[in-house]
SEKENU-155331 format. One record per residue: residue number from 1; x, y, z of N, C-alpha, C, CB in turn; residue in one letter; chain. Coordinates in steps of 0.05 Angstrom, whole numbers, padded with zeros to 5 digits. Glycine has a CB too. Example, Ala and Ser with C-alpha at 12.3 -4.5 7.8 and 13.67 -1.06 7.14 Angstrom:
BEGIN
SITE_1_00264_-00114_00156_00246_-00090_00156_00264_-00066_00156_00226_-00089_00181_a_A
SITE_2_00257_-00045_00142_00273_-00021_00143_00258_00001_00157_00282_-00012_00114_s_A
REM end
This chain:
BEGIN
SITE_1_-00613_-00940_00359_-00599_-00919_00374_-00618_-00906_00394_-00587_-00897_00354_m_A
SITE_2_-00608_-00902_00418_-00625_-00890_00439_-00631_-00861_00431_-00611_-00891_00466_k_A
SITE_3_-00653_-00852_00442_-00663_-00825_00435_-00642_-00804_00441_-00689_-00819_00450_a_A
SITE_4_-00629_-00806_00465_-00610_-00785_00473_-00586_-00786_00455_-00601_-00789_00502_w_A
SITE_5_-00579_-00810_00444_-00556_-00812_00426_-00563_-00798_00399_-00549_-00841_00421_g_A
SITE_6_-00587_-00802_00390_-00596_-00789_00365_-00596_-00759_00368_-00623_-00799_00357_a_A
SITE_7_-00604_-00749_00391_-00604_-00720_00396_-00576_-00709_00395_-00618_-00714_00423_v_A
SITE_8_-00557_-00723_00408_-00530_-00714_00409_-00518_-00713_00380_-00513_-00731_00427_l_A
SITE_9_-00524_-00734_00365_-00514_-00736_00338_-00525_-00713_00321_-00521_-00763_00325_l_A
SITE_10_-00551_-00708_00324_-00564_-00686_00309_-00552_-00659_00316_-00594_-00686_00314_l_A
SITE_11_-00547_-00656_00342_-00535_-00631_00351_-00507_-00627_00340_-00534_-00630_00382_a_A
SITE_12_-00492_-00648_00339_-00464_-00647_00328_-00465_-00640_00299_-00449_-00673_00333_a_A
SITE_13_-00483_-00653_00284_-00486_-00647_00255_-00494_-00618_00250_-00506_-00667_00242_v_A
SITE_14_-00513_-00609_00266_-00522_-00581_00263_-00500_-00562_00270_-00547_-00576_00280_l_A
SITE_15_-00484_-00568_00290_-00462_-00551_00298_-00441_-00548_00276_-00449_-00561_00323_g_A
SITE_16_-00434_-00571_00265_-00414_-00571_00243_-00425_-00556_00219_-00407_-00600_00234_v_A
SITE_17_-00451_-00560_00213_-00463_-00546_00190_-00463_-00516_00194_-00492_-00556_00186_t_A
SITE_18_-00470_-00508_00219_-00471_-00479_00225_-00443_-00467_00222_-00482_-00474_00253_a_A
SITE_19_-00422_-00482_00231_-00395_-00472_00230_-00387_-00468_00200_-00375_-00491_00243_f_A
SITE_20_-00393_-00488_00184_-00386_-00487_00156_-00400_-00464_00142_-00392_-00514_00142_v_A
SITE_21_-00427_-00462_00148_-00442_-00441_00135_-00433_-00413_00143_-00472_-00444_00142_v_A
SITE_22_-00426_-00409_00169_-00420_-00383_00180_-00390_-00376_00177_-00428_-00381_00208_n_A
SITE_23_-00374_-00395_00171_-00345_-00390_00170_-00339_-00371_00147_-00330_-00416_00166_r_A
SITE_24_-00323_-00350_00152_-00317_-00331_00130_-00303_-00345_00107_-00299_-00308_00141_p_A
SITE_25_-00307_-00334_00083_-00295_-00345_00059_-00264_-00341_00060_-00306_-00332_00034_d_A
SITE_26_-00250_-00359_00047_-00221_-00358_00045_-00211_-00386_00039_-00209_-00348_00071_g_A
SITE_27_-00186_-00387_00032_-00173_-00413_00027_-00143_-00410_00035_-00175_-00422_-00003_n_A
SITE_28_-00128_-00431_00031_-00100_-00431_00039_-00084_-00409_00025_-00087_-00458_00034_s_A
SITE_29_-00091_-00403_00000_-00077_-00383_-00016_-00082_-00355_-00004_-00085_-00383_-00045_t_A
SITE_30_-00107_-00349_00002_-00113_-00322_00013_-00102_-00320_00042_-00144_-00317_00013_t_A
SITE_31_-00103_-00342_00057_-00092_-00342_00084_-00062_-00336_00083_-00097_-00369_00098_d_A
SITE_32_-00048_-00348_00065_-00019_-00344_00063_-00012_-00316_00054_-00006_-00364_00044_e_A
SITE_33_-00028_-00305_00035_-00023_-00278_00026_-00028_-00258_00050_-00043_-00271_00003_k_A
SITE_34_-00049_-00262_00065_-00055_-00245_00087_-00033_-00247_00109_-00082_-00252_00100_a_A
SITE_35_-00024_-00271_00114_-00003_-00275_00134_00023_-00260_00126_00002_-00305_00139_r_A
SITE_36_00031_-00263_00101_00055_-00251_00092_00054_-00221_00093_00062_-00260_00064_k_A
SITE_37_00031_-00209_00086_00028_-00180_00086_00030_-00170_00115_00002_-00171_00074_v_A
SITE_38_00015_-00183_00133_00014_-00174_00161_00042_-00177_00174_-00006_-00190_00177_a_A
SITE_39_00056_-00198_00169_00083_-00201_00181_00103_-00181_00169_00093_-00230_00177_e_A
SITE_40_00100_-00175_00144_00118_-00156_00131_00115_-00128_00142_00114_-00156_00101_r_A
SITE_41_00091_-00120_00147_00086_-00092_00155_00087_-00088_00185_00060_-00082_00144_i_A
SITE_42_00091_-00110_00201_00091_-00108_00230_00116_-00093_00240_00090_-00135_00242_g_A
SITE_43_00137_-00093_00225_00162_-00079_00233_00176_-00068_00209_00181_-00098_00249_y_A
SITE_44_00186_-00043_00210_00187_-00025_00233_00160_-00015_00241_00205_-00002_00227_p_A
SITE_45_00158_-00006_00266_00132_00002_00277_00121_00026_00262_00135_00008_00307_v_A
SITE_46_00096_00024_00254_00084_00047_00240_00076_00069_00259_00059_00037_00225_g_A
SITE_47_00078_00094_00249_00071_00117_00265_00041_00117_00272_00078_00143_00251_a_A
SITE_48_00024_00107_00254_-00004_00105_00259_-00015_00084_00240_-00018_00132_00255_d_A
SITE_49_-00042_00080_00241_-00054_00059_00224_-00051_00064_00195_-00084_00056_00231_a_A
SITE_50_-00051_00090_00187_-00046_00096_00159_-00019_00088_00149_-00050_00126_00154_n_A
SITE_51_00001_00089_00167_00028_00080_00160_00028_00050_00154_00048_00087_00182_a_A
SITE_52_00013_00034_00170_00011_00006_00165_-00004_00001_00138_-00004_-00009_00188_y_A
SITE_53_-00024_00017_00133_-00039_00014_00108_-00022_00020_00084_-00064_00032_00108_a_A
SITE_54_-00006_00041_00086_00012_00047_00063_00032_00025_00059_00027_00074_00068_r_A
SITE_55_00042_00014_00081_00061_-00008_00078_00048_-00032_00066_00074_-00015_00105_a_A
SITE_56_00023_-00038_00074_00009_-00061_00063_00004_-00059_00033_-00018_-00065_00077_a_A
SITE_57_00000_-00035_00024_-00006_-00031_-00005_00019_-00030_-00022_-00022_-00005_-00008_l_A
SITE_58_00042_-00028_-00010_00067_-00028_-00026_00070_-00056_-00040_00092_-00023_-00008_e_A
SITE_59_00072_-00055_-00066_00074_-00080_-00081_00047_-00093_-00086_00091_-00099_-00066_g_A
SITE_60_00026_-00081_-00076_-00002_-00091_-00080_-00019_-00069_-00093_-00015_-00102_-00054_n_A
SITE_61_-00011_-00061_-00117_-00023_-00038_-00129_-00050_-00042_-00141_-00005_-00028_-00150_g_A
SITE_62_-00058_-00066_-00148_-00084_-00071_-00160_-00105_-00078_-00139_-00082_-00094_-00182_d_A
SITE_63_-00124_-00060_-00134_-00144_-00065_-00113_-00162_-00089_-00119_-00161_-00041_-00109_p_A
SITE_64_-00161_-00099_-00143_-00177_-00123_-00149_-00167_-00147_-00132_-00176_-00130_-00179_k_A
SITE_65_-00140_-00148_-00129_-00128_-00171_-00116_-00122_-00166_-00086_-00103_-00179_-00130_y_A
SITE_66_-00117_-00141_-00079_-00112_-00134_-00051_-00121_-00106_-00046_-00081_-00137_-00044_f_A
SITE_67_-00137_-00102_-00025_-00146_-00075_-00018_-00149_-00073_00012_-00173_-00070_-00032_a_A
SITE_68_-00143_-00049_00022_-00148_-00043_00050_-00176_-00031_00052_-00127_-00023_00062_v_A
SITE_69_-00193_-00042_00070_-00221_-00033_00072_-00226_-00015_00096_-00239_-00057_00073_l_A
SITE_70_-00212_-00020_00118_-00216_-00004_00142_-00189_00001_00155_-00235_-00018_00162_e_A
SITE_71_-00186_00024_00167_-00161_00033_00181_-00170_00044_00208_-00145_00054_00164_v_A
SITE_72_-00160_00031_00230_-00168_00039_00256_-00144_00045_00274_-00185_00018_00269_t_A
SITE_73_-00143_00069_00286_-00122_00077_00304_-00131_00072_00333_-00114_00106_00300_d_A
SITE_74_-00113_00061_00350_-00117_00058_00378_-00092_00067_00393_-00124_00027_00385_s_A
SITE_75_-00088_00094_00394_-00063_00104_00406_-00058_00093_00434_-00064_00134_00407_p_A
SITE_76_-00034_00084_00440_-00027_00074_00466_00003_00075_00470_-00037_00045_00470_t_A
SITE_77_00011_00079_00495_00040_00078_00501_00048_00051_00512_00047_00100_00522_s_A
SITE_78_00029_00033_00514_00035_00006_00523_00043_-00012_00499_00010_-00007_00538_d_A
SITE_79_00068_-00022_00500_00078_-00037_00477_00063_-00063_00472_00107_-00044_00482_a_A
SITE_80_00048_-00073_00492_00034_-00098_00489_00005_-00094_00480_00034_-00113_00516_t_A
SITE_81_-00005_-00069_00479_-00032_-00064_00471_-00034_-00059_00441_-00043_-00039_00487_k_A
SITE_82_-00058_-00064_00430_-00062_-00059_00401_-00062_-00029_00396_-00089_-00072_00392_v_A
SITE_83_-00046_-00021_00377_-00043_00007_00371_-00054_00015_00344_-00013_00015_00372_r_A
SITE_84_-00059_-00005_00327_-00071_00000_00300_-00083_-00026_00290_-00049_00011_00280_a_A
SITE_85_-00104_-00024_00274_-00117_-00047_00262_-00124_-00042_00233_-00143_-00055_00278_s_A
SITE_86_-00121_-00063_00217_-00129_-00061_00188_-00149_-00083_00182_-00104_-00063_00170_l_A
SITE_87_-00167_-00077_00164_-00185_-00097_00152_-00178_-00096_00122_-00216_-00092_00157_l_A
SITE_88_-00169_-00119_00112_-00162_-00119_00084_-00174_-00143_00069_-00132_-00119_00080_f_A
SITE_89_-00176_-00140_00043_-00189_-00160_00026_-00169_-00172_00007_-00212_-00147_00010_r_A
SITE_90_-00170_-00198_00004_-00152_-00213_-00014_-00169_-00228_-00034_-00133_-00232_00002_v_A
SITE_91_-00162_-00227_-00059_-00177_-00241_-00080_-00159_-00262_-00093_-00188_-00222_-00101_f_A
SITE_92_-00168_-00287_-00093_-00154_-00308_-00107_-00171_-00316_-00131_-00149_-00333_-00087_d_A
SITE_93_-00161_-00312_-00155_-00177_-00317_-00179_-00181_-00347_-00185_-00165_-00305_-00203_p_A
SITE_94_-00167_-00364_-00170_-00168_-00393_-00175_-00159_-00399_-00204_-00197_-00403_-00172_g_A
SITE_95_-00175_-00414_-00219_-00167_-00419_-00247_-00183_-00402_-00266_-00172_-00449_-00253_t_A
SITE_96_-00199_-00383_-00255_-00216_-00367_-00272_-00200_-00349_-00292_-00235_-00349_-00255_s_A
SITE_97_-00176_-00343_-00285_-00159_-00326_-00302_-00137_-00342_-00315_-00148_-00302_-00286_e_A
SITE_98_-00138_-00368_-00313_-00117_-00384_-00324_-00121_-00388_-00354_-00115_-00412_-00311_s_A
SITE_99_-00100_-00386_-00370_-00102_-00389_-00399_-00094_-00417_-00408_-00085_-00368_-00413_h_A
SITE_100_-00089_-00435_-00388_-00082_-00462_-00395_-00106_-00476_-00406_-00071_-00477_-00369_q_A
SITE_101_-00105_-00487_-00431_-00128_-00498_-00444_-00138_-00524_-00431_-00122_-00503_-00473_p_A
SITE_102_-00120_-00538_-00417_-00127_-00564_-00406_-00117_-00566_-00378_-00117_-00588_-00424_w_A
SITE_103_-00134_-00575_-00359_-00126_-00579_-00332_-00144_-00600_-00319_-00127_-00553_-00315_r_A
SITE_104_-00135_-00612_-00298_-00150_-00634_-00286_-00174_-00625_-00270_-00131_-00650_-00267_l_A
SITE_105_-00173_-00600_-00259_-00196_-00591_-00243_-00197_-00561_-00244_-00194_-00601_-00214_w_A
SITE_106_-00220_-00551_-00237_-00225_-00522_-00235_-00223_-00513_-00206_-00252_-00514_-00248_e_A
SITE_107_-00213_-00489_-00202_-00214_-00477_-00175_-00229_-00451_-00176_-00184_-00472_-00164_e_A
SITE_108_-00250_-00449_-00160_-00267_-00426_-00160_-00252_-00401_-00149_-00293_-00431_-00145_d_A
SITE_109_-00259_-00377_-00158_-00247_-00353_-00146_-00257_-00350_-00118_-00254_-00329_-00163_p_A
SITE_110_-00241_-00338_-00101_-00247_-00334_-00073_-00240_-00305_-00065_-00233_-00354_-00054_v_A
SITE_111_-00259_-00292_-00052_-00254_-00266_-00040_-00255_-00269_-00010_-00274_-00244_-00050_t_A
SITE_112_-00233_-00262_00003_-00231_-00265_00032_-00223_-00239_00046_-00211_-00288_00039_a_A
SITE_113_-00233_-00235_00070_-00225_-00211_00085_-00212_-00219_00112_-00250_-00194_00091_c_A
SITE_114_-00194_-00202_00121_-00178_-00208_00145_-00176_-00183_00162_-00150_-00219_00137_y_A
SITE_115_-00176_-00188_00188_-00171_-00166_00207_-00144_-00172_00220_-00193_-00163_00228_r_A
SITE_116_-00126_-00152_00219_-00100_-00154_00231_-00096_-00132_00252_-00077_-00153_00210_a_A
SITE_117_-00090_-00139_00276_-00084_-00120_00298_-00054_-00119_00303_-00100_-00128_00324_d_A
SITE_118_-00044_-00095_00308_-00015_-00092_00311_-00009_-00078_00338_-00004_-00075_00288_f_A
SITE_119_00010_-00091_00352_00022_-00078_00375_00050_-00068_00367_00024_-00098_00400_t_A
SITE_120_00064_-00058_00386_00092_-00049_00381_00109_-00072_00370_00105_-00037_00406_y_A
SITE_121_00102_-00096_00378_00118_-00120_00371_00109_-00133_00345_00117_-00140_00393_h_A
SITE_122_00088_-00123_00332_00080_-00135_00306_00051_-00144_00307_00097_-00158_00299_g_A
SITE_123_00043_-00161_00288_00015_-00170_00287_00010_-00189_00310_00010_-00185_00260_v_A
SITE_124_-00015_-00187_00321_-00022_-00203_00344_-00035_-00230_00337_-00041_-00187_00362_t_A
SITE_125_-00038_-00247_00356_-00053_-00271_00353_-00042_-00291_00333_-00080_-00265_00345_g_A
SITE_126_-00016_-00289_00327_-00004_-00308_00308_-00010_-00301_00279_-00014_-00335_00314_g_A
SITE_127_-00024_-00279_00274_-00029_-00272_00247_-00057_-00261_00244_-00026_-00296_00228_g_A
SITE_128_-00064_-00251_00220_-00091_-00239_00215_-00113_-00260_00218_-00092_-00226_00188_p_A
SITE_129_-00137_-00250_00226_-00160_-00268_00230_-00179_-00265_00206_-00175_-00261_00256_e_A
SITE_130_-00188_-00288_00195_-00207_-00287_00173_-00234_-00278_00184_-00209_-00315_00160_r_A
SITE_131_-00246_-00259_00170_-00272_-00248_00178_-00290_-00245_00154_-00269_-00220_00192_v_A
SITE_132_-00316_-00240_00159_-00335_-00235_00137_-00329_-00208_00125_-00364_-00238_00147_h_A
SITE_133_-00330_-00207_00099_-00326_-00181_00085_-00351_-00163_00090_-00321_-00185_00055_c_A
SITE_134_-00347_-00138_00098_-00369_-00121_00101_-00383_-00115_00075_-00361_-00094_00115_p_A
SITE_135_-00409_-00114_00075_-00424_-00109_00050_-00419_-00081_00039_-00455_-00113_00055_a_A
SITE_136_-00412_-00080_00014_-00409_-00054_00001_-00383_-00039_00008_-00431_-00037_00007_g_A
SITE_137_-00365_-00052_00021_-00340_-00039_00030_-00323_-00032_00005_-00324_-00057_00048_a_A
SITE_138_-00312_-00008_00006_-00295_00002_-00016_-00266_00005_-00007_-00306_00029_-00027_q_A
SITE_139_-00247_00002_-00025_-00219_00005_-00017_-00213_00032_-00005_-00201_00001_-00041_p_A
SITE_140_-00196_00033_00015_-00188_00057_00028_-00160_00064_00018_-00188_00054_00059_v_A
SITE_141_-00156_00089_00009_-00130_00098_00001_-00119_00116_00023_-00131_00113_-00027_v_A
SITE_142_-00099_00108_00038_-00089_00124_00060_-00076_00149_00049_-00069_00108_00078_p_A
SITE_143_-00077_00171_00064_-00064_00196_00055_-00034_00192_00053_-00070_00219_00073_p_A
SITE_144_-00020_00207_00036_00009_00204_00034_00022_00212_00060_00020_00221_00011_p_A
SITE_145_00045_00201_00065_00060_00207_00090_00074_00234_00088_00080_00185_00096_a_A
SITE_146_00073_00248_00110_00089_00273_00111_00119_00266_00112_00081_00290_00135_q_A
SITE_147_00135_00282_00098_00163_00278_00099_00174_00285_00127_00178_00294_00078_k_A
SITE_148_00191_00268_00138_00203_00274_00164_00232_00281_00161_00199_00249_00182_t_A
SITE_149_00242_00295_00181_00270_00303_00180_00273_00331_00192_00281_00303_00151_g_A
SITE_150_00297_00341_00190_00303_00369_00200_00307_00386_00175_00328_00369_00219_v_A
SITE_151_00291_00407_00171_00294_00424_00148_00322_00436_00145_00273_00446_00148_p_A
SITE_152_00332_00439_00121_00359_00449_00117_00364_00477_00128_00366_00448_00088_p_A
SITE_153_00343_00493_00132_00347_00520_00141_00350_00521_00172_00324_00538_00133_a_A
SITE_154_00346_00499_00185_00346_00500_00215_00374_00505_00227_00336_00473_00225_y_A
SITE_155_00396_00495_00217_00422_00501_00230_00428_00531_00233_00445_00488_00215_p_A
SITE_156_00424_00546_00211_00429_00575_00212_00409_00588_00231_00428_00587_00184_d_A
SITE_157_00384_00579_00230_00363_00590_00247_00369_00585_00276_00336_00579_00240_a_A
SITE_158_00379_00561_00282_00388_00555_00310_00408_00576_00320_00400_00527_00312_f_A
SITE_159_00428_00581_00304_00449_00600_00312_00438_00628_00317_00471_00601_00290_k_A
SITE_160_00420_00637_00300_00408_00663_00303_00391_00665_00328_00392_00671_00278_t_A
SITE_161_00374_00645_00332_00356_00645_00354_00371_00643_00381_00336_00621_00352_i_A
SITE_162_00391_00626_00382_00407_00623_00406_00422_00649_00413_00428_00600_00403_l_A
SITE_163_00432_00662_00392_00446_00687_00396_00428_00709_00408_00459_00697_00370_t_A
SITE_164_00403_00709_00399_00384_00730_00407_00370_00724_00433_00363_00734_00385_e_A
SITE_165_00375_00701_00446_00362_00695_00471_00371_00715_00493_00368_00666_00480_l_A
SITE_166_00354_00720_00513_00362_00737_00535_00385_00724_00550_00339_00742_00554_p_A
SITE_167_00397_00739_00568_00422_00730_00582_00417_00705_00598_00432_00752_00600_a_A
SITE_168_00395_00702_00611_00389_00679_00628_00361_00668_00623_00392_00687_00659_a_A
SITE_169_00358_00655_00600_00331_00646_00593_00323_00621_00609_00329_00640_00563_p_A
SITE_170_00297_00617_00611_00287_00592_00622_00284_00572_00600_00261_00596_00638_t_A
SITE_171_00280_00547_00607_00275_00526_00587_00250_00533_00570_00272_00499_00600_q_A
SITE_172_00229_00542_00584_00204_00549_00569_00209_00572_00550_00182_00556_00589_d_A
SITE_173_00225_00592_00558_00231_00614_00540_00246_00605_00516_00246_00636_00556_e_A
SITE_174_00265_00587_00519_00280_00577_00496_00262_00562_00477_00303_00558_00506_v_A
SITE_175_00245_00545_00487_00226_00530_00470_00207_00549_00456_00211_00509_00485_l_A
SITE_176_00197_00569_00470_00179_00588_00458_00193_00604_00435_00168_00608_00479_a_A
SITE_177_00218_00611_00439_00233_00625_00418_00237_00607_00394_00260_00634_00429_a_A
SITE_178_00243_00582_00398_00246_00563_00375_00220_00561_00360_00255_00536_00385_l_A
SITE_179_00198_00557_00374_00173_00553_00360_00164_00578_00345_00151_00545_00380_r_A
SITE_180_00171_00602_00356_00162_00627_00344_00180_00635_00320_00162_00649_00364_a_A
SITE_181_00206_00628_00321_00225_00640_00302_00236_00620_00282_00247_00652_00317_k_A
SITE_182_00232_00594_00286_00242_00576_00266_00227_00580_00239_00239_00546_00275_l_A
SITE_183_00241_00577_00217_00227_00583_00191_00205_00563_00186_00248_00582_00168_p_A
SITE_184_00186_00571_00168_00164_00553_00162_00174_00526_00150_00145_00566_00141_p_A
SITE_185_00159_00505_00156_00167_00479_00145_00165_00479_00115_00149_00457_00158_l_A
SITE_186_00184_00467_00101_00183_00465_00072_00160_00446_00063_00209_00455_00060_p_A
SITE_187_00152_00449_00038_00131_00432_00027_00144_00411_00009_00110_00449_00011_v_A
SITE_188_00137_00386_00014_00147_00363_-00002_00137_00365_-00030_00140_00336_00011_d_A
SITE_189_00154_00365_-00050_00146_00368_-00078_00129_00345_-00087_00170_00371_-00095_e_A
SITE_190_00133_00321_-00076_00118_00298_-00086_00090_00297_-00074_00133_00272_-00078_q_A
SITE_191_00087_00300_-00048_00061_00298_-00035_00047_00325_-00033_00064_00286_-00007_t_A
SITE_192_00061_00347_-00037_00050_00374_-00034_00041_00379_-00005_00026_00377_-00052_k_A
SITE_193_00052_00364_00014_00047_00368_00042_00071_00380_00056_00039_00341_00056_l_A
SITE_194_00067_00396_00077_00090_00406_00092_00103_00383_00107_00081_00428_00112_p_A
SITE_195_00129_00387_00112_00143_00366_00128_00130_00364_00155_00173_00374_00131_w_A
SITE_196_00133_00341_00168_00123_00336_00195_00140_00353_00214_00124_00306_00203_a_A
SITE_197_00127_00364_00235_00141_00380_00255_00163_00364_00268_00122_00391_00276_d_A
SITE_198_00188_00373_00267_00209_00359_00283_00204_00362_00313_00237_00370_00275_p_A
SITE_199_00214_00343_00328_00212_00345_00357_00233_00365_00367_00215_00317_00371_h_A
SITE_200_00224_00384_00384_00243_00404_00395_00246_00399_00425_00232_00432_00390_l_A
SITE_201_00271_00404_00434_00276_00401_00463_00297_00422_00470_00285_00372_00471_d_A
SITE_202_00296_00431_00496_00315_00451_00505_00323_00444_00534_00304_00479_00504_a_A
SITE_203_00348_00453_00541_00358_00448_00568_00376_00472_00576_00374_00421_00569_f_A
SITE_204_00372_00481_00600_00387_00505_00610_00400_00497_00636_00369_00530_00613_v_A
SITE_205_00426_00503_00639_00440_00498_00664_00465_00517_00665_00449_00468_00667_r_A
SITE_206_00467_00531_00687_00491_00548_00693_00497_00567_00670_00515_00530_00699_d_A
SITE_207_00477_00578_00657_00481_00597_00635_00486_00584_00609_00504_00614_00642_g_A
SITE_208_00487_00557_00608_00490_00542_00582_00463_00533_00572_00509_00518_00586_n_A
SITE_209_00459_00536_00546_00434_00528_00534_00439_00506_00512_00419_00553_00521_v_A
SITE_210_00424_00484_00514_00426_00464_00494_00399_00459_00481_00437_00437_00506_g_A
SITE_211_00398_00457_00455_00373_00453_00440_00377_00431_00419_00363_00479_00427_v_A
SITE_212_00355_00418_00412_00356_00399_00390_00330_00401_00373_00360_00370_00401_i_A
SITE_213_00332_00392_00348_00310_00386_00331_00314_00358_00320_00307_00408_00308_a_A
SITE_214_00294_00341_00324_00297_00313_00317_00274_00304_00299_00298_00296_00343_k_A
SITE_215_00280_00290_00278_00260_00279_00260_00272_00263_00238_00243_00301_00249_g_A
SITE_216_00258_00241_00230_00266_00225_00208_00294_00213_00211_00267_00241_00183_g_A
SITE_217_00302_00207_00236_00328_00196_00241_00350_00216_00243_00334_00176_00220_g_A
SITE_218_00344_00242_00239_00365_00263_00241_00363_00277_00268_00362_00283_00218_s_A
SITE_219_00386_00286_00278_00387_00301_00303_00404_00326_00299_00398_00283_00326_c_A
SITE_220_00392_00349_00300_00407_00374_00298_00410_00385_00327_00392_00396_00280_l_A
SITE_221_00435_00390_00334_00441_00400_00361_00450_00429_00359_00462_00382_00375_a_A
SITE_222_00444_00444_00380_00453_00471_00381_00460_00479_00410_00432_00490_00369_g_A
SITE_223_00479_00496_00414_00486_00505_00441_00492_00535_00440_00511_00489_00451_v_A
SITE_224_00487_00547_00463_00498_00574_00469_00510_00571_00497_00477_00597_00468_r_A
SITE_225_00536_00573_00499_00550_00569_00524_00553_00595_00539_00578_00557_00519_l_A
SITE_226_00559_00592_00565_00561_00616_00582_00583_00635_00573_00566_00608_00611_a_A
SITE_227_00603_00624_00558_00625_00641_00549_00619_00655_00522_00650_00624_00545_d_A
SITE_228_00593_00651_00512_00585_00664_00488_00587_00647_00463_00601_00688_00484_g_A
SITE_229_00599_00623_00465_00601_00605_00442_00573_00597_00432_00618_00580_00449_t_A
SITE_230_00568_00599_00406_00543_00590_00394_00550_00571_00371_00527_00614_00383_v_A
SITE_231_00537_00548_00371_00543_00528_00350_00518_00512_00344_00566_00509_00358_a_A
SITE_232_00516_00502_00319_00495_00484_00311_00507_00463_00292_00471_00499_00297_a_A
SITE_233_00502_00438_00296_00514_00417_00280_00498_00391_00283_00544_00412_00289_w_A
SITE_234_00504_00373_00265_00491_00346_00265_00511_00326_00277_00482_00337_00236_y_A
SITE_235_00507_00318_00302_00526_00298_00313_00524_00271_00298_00520_00293_00343_p_A
SITE_236_00545_00256_00297_00543_00229_00284_00522_00212_00298_00570_00215_00285_p_A
SITE_237_00508_00196_00282_00486_00180_00294_00496_00161_00315_00472_00164_00271_r_A
SITE_238_00521_00152_00313_00532_00134_00333_00531_00147_00361_00561_00126_00326_v_A
SITE_239_00532_00174_00362_00531_00188_00388_00503_00192_00398_00545_00214_00385_q_A
SITE_240_00483_00194_00379_00456_00201_00387_00437_00177_00389_00445_00221_00368_t_A
SITE_241_00446_00154_00381_00428_00131_00381_00422_00122_00410_00440_00107_00366_q_A
SITE_242_00400_00107_00414_00393_00097_00441_00416_00082_00453_00368_00080_00440_p_A
SITE_243_00421_00087_00479_00443_00073_00492_00468_00090_00493_00448_00047_00480_g_A
SITE_244_00469_00111_00476_00492_00129_00476_00483_00155_00489_00503_00134_00446_e_A
SITE_245_00493_00178_00479_00486_00203_00491_00457_00211_00485_00504_00225_00482_l_A
SITE_246_00446_00202_00462_00419_00208_00455_00416_00235_00442_00401_00206_00479_g_A
SITE_247_00391_00242_00436_00385_00268_00423_00365_00283_00440_00374_00263_00394_c_A
SITE_248_00376_00301_00457_00359_00317_00475_00373_00344_00480_00353_00302_00502_s_A
SITE_249_00359_00362_00492_00372_00388_00498_00396_00384_00517_00352_00407_00511_g_A
SITE_250_00393_00366_00536_00415_00361_00555_00438_00348_00540_00406_00343_00578_a_A
SITE_251_00432_00329_00522_00454_00316_00509_00469_00334_00490_00444_00291_00493_s_A
SITE_252_00455_00355_00480_00469_00374_00462_00493_00386_00476_00450_00396_00453_a_A
SITE_253_00491_00393_00502_00513_00404_00516_00536_00384_00519_00505_00415_00544_l_A
SITE_254_00528_00359_00525_00548_00338_00527_00561_00332_00500_00536_00313_00539_a_A
SITE_255_00546_00332_00479_00556_00326_00452_00576_00347_00443_00534_00324_00432_l_A
SITE_256_00572_00372_00452_00590_00394_00443_00618_00390_00454_00579_00421_00452_h_A
SITE_257_00619_00376_00477_00645_00371_00490_00657_00344_00482_00642_00372_00520_k_A
SITE_258_00642_00328_00467_00650_00301_00461_00658_00299_00431_00628_00280_00467_t_A
SITE_259_00683_00295_00425_00691_00293_00397_00679_00268_00384_00722_00292_00395_p_A
SITE_260_00673_00271_00358_00662_00247_00344_00682_00224_00344_00655_00255_00315_p_A
SITE_261_00671_00200_00344_00689_00177_00343_00704_00176_00316_00674_00151_00347_p_A
SITE_262_00729_00166_00317_00745_00164_00293_00741_00137_00280_00775_00168_00300_k_A
REM end
């Protein structure tokens, strides 16, 4: 063999050896487990990286076999950009935990780690990427989620606040009154955390005021009309969903005039 041919062959052998030596641990079983978890938690879209972590741990209660090691937030309004990342660990015991007294071969246990990046559309790159497990990494337990929704005391509070507004308030004055006078958020009995702040919006036109509180899929609408009418109610979701009237201060005025579908 010519000298240059031997050099090329040696280089190829060394390259393959380096790839095998440096390739992160894992096997088809851990790859499939990682893929299923990442695809399952990709939708619905998580509010933040902790939401993805909580979803990943659902049904994976034993950290010996599955654990989240790192949680990274990358806030963005671009649906194509990575908004959250997880590093998780998957353990395949192989045959080490098998109680079958006789088998044709042994399968060694494998511990594998994966990084999964998520955009608004789900996990990127066709699935999680196998990576080296960080030395000494410990499982991360994400904080419990705050309860979302519109507190039950808000409808009556809306009516009181709307009634007490000045004769011709501005939008900023209406929002300031809501933030100052709405009752404190209740505390969730399970997590001991206060509910998440509902989204508030207000709209003023020709002496009419429309307000909403939105959270957890609920939309509370309130109005004070120029004729003195004050009302607060939950419109049917068919009216407030995207593509319909929606849930906003402006839509509250339109919803008050629109009877619910039969």
